[in-house]
C-alpha positions as CSV (number, residue, x, y, z in Angstrom):
1,M,0.0,0.0,0.0
2,N,2.9,2.4,0.8
3,I,4.5,2.4,-2.7
4,A,1.1,2.4,-4.4
5,A,0.0,5.5,-2.4
6,N,3.3,7.2,-3.0
7,V,3.0,6.6,-6.7
8,L,-0.5,8.1,-6.8
9,L,0.6,11.1,-4.8
10,A,3.6,11.7,-7.0
11,A,1.4,11.6,-10.1
12,G,-1.1,14.1,-8.6
13,A,-3.9,11.7,-7.5
14,S,-5.5,11.4,-4.1
15,P,-5.3,7.8,-2.7
16,A,-7.2,6.2,0.1
17,M,-6.6,2.6,1.2
18,V,-9.9,1.2,2.3
19,S,-10.6,-2.5,2.8
20,A,-13.0,-3.0,5.8
21,E,-16.4,-4.4,4.9
22,E,-18.0,-1.8,7.2
23,E,-16.8,1.1,5.0
24,A,-15.6,-0.1,1.6
25,A,-18.9,0.2,-0.2
26,E,-19.7,3.5,1.4
27,F,-16.3,5.0,0.5
28,A,-16.6,3.6,-3.1
29,R,-19.7,5.7,-3.6
30,V,-17.8,8.9,-3.0
31,A,-14.5,7.9,-4.7
32,A,-13.9,8.8,-8.3
33,A,-12.7,5.3,-9.0
34,V,-12.0,2.0,-7.3
35,T,-9.1,-0.4,-7.6
36,I,-9.2,-3.9,-6.1
37,N,-6.0,-5.9,-5.6
38,I,-5.8,-9.5,-4.3
39,G,-2.1,-9.4,-3.7
40,T,-2.4,-10.1,0.0
41,L,-5.7,-11.9,0.2
42,W,-7.6,-12.6,3.4
43,A,-11.1,-14.0,3.6
44,A,-12.1,-11.1,5.8
45,D,-11.3,-8.7,3.0
46,V,-13.4,-10.3,0.3
47,P,-16.8,-8.8,1.4
48,G,-15.3,-5.4,1.3
49,M,-13.9,-6.0,-2.1
50,K,-17.3,-7.2,-3.4
51,G,-19.0,-4.3,-1.7
52,A,-16.7,-1.7,-3.2
53,A,-17.0,-3.3,-6.7
54,G,-20.8,-3.4,-6.4
55,A,-21.0,0.2,-5.2
56,A,-18.8,1.3,-8.1
57,K,-21.0,-0.5,-10.6
58,E,-24.2,0.9,-9.1
59,T,-22.9,4.5,-9.2
60,G,-21.3,4.3,-12.6
61,K,-17.7,4.7,-11.3
62,P,-14.9,2.9,-13.1
63,W,-13.2,0.1,-11.1
64,V,-10.0,-1.8,-11.9
65,L,-9.2,-5.4,-10.9
66,D,-5.6,-6.7,-10.4
67,P,-5.9,-10.5,-10.2
68,V,-2.5,-11.0,-8.6
69,A,-1.3,-14.6,-8.9
70,H,-4.9,-15.8,-9.1
71,Y,-3.7,-19.2,-10.5
72,A,-1.7,-20.0,-7.4
73,T,-4.6,-21.4,-5.2
74,S,-8.2,-22.4,-5.5
75,F,-9.2,-19.6,-3.0
76,R,-7.6,-16.9,-5.2
77,R,-9.3,-18.4,-8.3
78,Q,-12.6,-18.4,-6.6
79,V,-12.4,-14.8,-5.5
80,V,-11.2,-13.5,-8.9
81,G,-14.1,-15.4,-10.6
82,E,-16.6,-13.7,-8.2
83,L,-15.1,-10.3,-8.8
84,L,-15.1,-10.7,-12.6
85,E,-18.9,-11.3,-12.3
86,L,-19.2,-7.7,-11.0
87,Q,-18.0,-6.4,-14.3
88,P,-14.7,-4.5,-13.8
89,T,-14.0,-1.6,-16.2
90,I,-10.4,-2.6,-16.5
91,V,-8.3,-5.7,-15.6
92,R,-4.6,-5.3,-15.3
93,G,-2.2,-8.1,-14.9
94,N,1.1,-9.6,-16.1
95,A,1.2,-12.0,-19.0
96,S,1.1,-15.1,-16.9
97,E,-2.0,-13.9,-15.0
98,I,-3.9,-12.9,-18.1
99,M,-3.1,-16.2,-19.9
100,A,-4.2,-18.2,-16.9
101,L,-7.5,-16.2,-16.7
102,A,-8.2,-17.3,-20.3
103,G,-7.6,-20.9,-19.3
104,L,-4.3,-21.2,-21.1
105,E,-1.2,-22.8,-19.6
106,S,1.2,-20.2,-18.2
107,R,4.7,-20.4,-16.8
108,G,3.8,-18.0,-13.9
109,Q,5.1,-18.8,-10.4
110,G,3.8,-16.9,-7.4
111,V,3.5,-13.3,-8.4
112,D,6.2,-13.6,-11.0
113,S,5.4,-13.7,-14.7
114,R,7.4,-16.0,-16.9
115,D,5.5,-15.3,-20.1
116,S,5.7,-12.4,-22.5
117,S,3.0,-9.9,-23.3
118,L,3.2,-11.1,-26.9
119,A,2.3,-14.6,-25.9
120,A,-0.7,-13.2,-24.0
121,E,-2.1,-11.1,-26.8
122,T,-4.8,-13.5,-28.0
123,A,-5.8,-14.3,-24.4
124,A,-6.2,-10.6,-23.6
125,V,-8.3,-9.9,-26.7
126,D,-10.5,-12.8,-26.1
127,L,-11.0,-11.9,-22.4
128,A,-11.8,-8.3,-23.3
129,R,-14.5,-9.4,-25.6
130,R,-15.9,-12.0,-23.2
131,F,-16.1,-9.6,-20.2
132,A,-16.7,-6.4,-22.2
133,C,-13.9,-4.5,-20.5
134,V,-10.4,-3.3,-21.1
135,F,-7.5,-5.8,-20.5
136,A,-4.0,-4.5,-19.9
137,V,-1.0,-6.8,-20.0
138,T,2.3,-5.7,-18.6
139,G,5.7,-7.0,-19.7
140,E,8.7,-5.9,-21.7
141,I,6.2,-4.3,-24.1
142,D,2.8,-3.5,-22.6
143,L,-0.5,-4.3,-24.3
144,V,-3.9,-2.7,-23.8
145,T,-7.0,-3.9,-25.6
146,D,-10.8,-3.6,-25.5
147,G,-11.2,-6.6,-27.8
148,R,-11.2,-4.4,-30.9
149,R,-8.3,-2.1,-30.6
150,R,-4.8,-3.0,-29.5
151,V,-2.3,-0.5,-28.2
152,W,1.4,-1.4,-27.5
153,I,3.5,0.7,-25.2
154,E,7.3,0.5,-25.0
155,G,9.6,1.7,-22.2
156,G,10.0,1.0,-18.5
157,S,13.0,-0.7,-17.0
158,T,14.3,-4.2,-16.1
159,L,14.6,-2.9,-12.5
160,M,10.8,-2.5,-12.2
161,P,10.0,-6.2,-11.7
162,K,12.6,-6.3,-8.9
163,V,10.7,-3.7,-6.8
164,T,7.8,-5.0,-4.7
165,A,4.4,-3.7,-5.6
166,L,5.2,-1.5,-8.6
167,G,2.7,-3.6,-10.6
168,C,0.1,-3.0,-8.0
169,A,0.9,0.7,-8.0
170,L,0.4,0.7,-11.8
171,T,-3.1,-0.7,-11.2
172,C,-3.9,2.1,-8.8
173,L,-2.5,4.7,-11.3
174,T,-4.7,3.2,-14.0
175,G,-7.7,3.7,-11.6
176,A,-6.7,7.3,-11.1
177,F,-6.5,7.9,-14.9
178,A,-9.9,6.2,-15.3
179,A,-11.3,8.5,-12.7
180,V,-10.6,11.6,-14.8
181,A,-11.7,9.9,-18.1
182,P,-14.5,7.6,-16.9
183,G,-16.0,7.1,-20.4
184,R,-12.7,6.3,-22.1
185,P,-11.2,3.3,-20.2
186,L,-8.9,2.2,-23.0
187,E,-7.4,5.7,-23.4
188,A,-7.1,6.1,-19.6
189,T,-5.2,2.8,-19.4
190,V,-2.9,3.6,-22.2
191,A,-2.1,7.0,-20.6
192,A,-1.4,5.5,-17.2
193,M,0.9,2.8,-18.6
194,T,2.7,5.3,-20.9
195,L,3.4,7.5,-17.9
196,F,4.7,4.5,-16.0
197,A,6.9,3.4,-18.9
198,V,8.4,6.8,-19.6
199,C,9.1,7.5,-15.9
200,G,10.5,4.0,-15.3
201,E,12.9,4.4,-18.2
202,D,14.0,7.9,-17.0
203,A,14.6,6.6,-13.4
204,S,16.6,3.6,-14.7
205,H,19.2,5.8,-16.4
206,R,20.1,7.2,-12.9
207,A,19.5,4.2,-10.7
208,E,22.3,2.0,-9.5
209,G,20.0,-0.9,-8.7
210,P,16.6,-1.8,-7.4
211,G,17.3,-0.1,-4.1
212,S,17.9,3.4,-5.6
213,F,15.2,3.0,-8.2
214,P,12.0,3.7,-6.2
215,P,12.8,7.2,-5.1
216,L,14.1,8.2,-8.5
217,F,10.9,6.8,-10.1
218,L,8.7,8.8,-7.7
219,D,10.8,11.9,-8.5
220,A,10.3,11.3,-12.2
221,L,6.5,10.9,-11.8
222,A,6.3,14.2,-9.9
223,A,8.5,16.1,-12.3
224,I,7.3,15.1,-15.7
225,G,5.0,17.4,-17.7
226,P,2.6,16.7,-20.6
227,Q,4.9,17.9,-23.3
228,R,7.8,15.7,-22.2
229,L,5.4,12.7,-21.8
230,E,4.1,13.3,-25.3
231,S,7.6,13.5,-26.8
232,E,9.0,10.4,-25.1
233,A,6.0,8.1,-25.4
234,R,6.4,5.1,-27.6
235,I,3.0,3.9,-28.5
236,R,1.8,1.8,-31.4
237,A,-1.9,1.3,-32.1
238,E,-3.6,-1.3,-34.2
């Protein structure tokens, strides 16, 4: 939660980490967007997740699902299946997670992806069509699709997978972008992932390793402006 909140703050968003069943749905109704992450999954958190997703759906707020390592246990698979029934606006995961969601064999182990985003392309497109939402696949080259359009984003750093919860932070950032463009989830997702890729690449040029990378990445997020983002973005749409 710490790195995710700091990423949102650096990017200019306003995060709140709410999980209790007693307040999650109520808070979701006043939030501009909701993100749900099953990274550290407890049975006691599931009602709050469902309540927040349901409230977002009822009030027309976008919500983003991060199915972290859903293939690892039957409990995780069950919870993700139930959350998908609540119609997320956007689903963001690594290639192994997206492939496994489509019922394909993946090489994922724990939270680590061992598959490429290129290998997950067909799965992402099929899932986007099946669930009528945007699917985002992160990897060496990121992919965003709504089942019709496909957008590829280059950038980032090989240090990023070595820093805990940066993927989770990207999910939260995607929610923040969806909050300000609620009717354009594909564009919001592409914008969030492009910002992440550009700032990740920038920080990697100055970082000496995974320990020095996070603060430099936060600085890059806070310093970048729209003109620089536009000039350094590497996006290919199909």
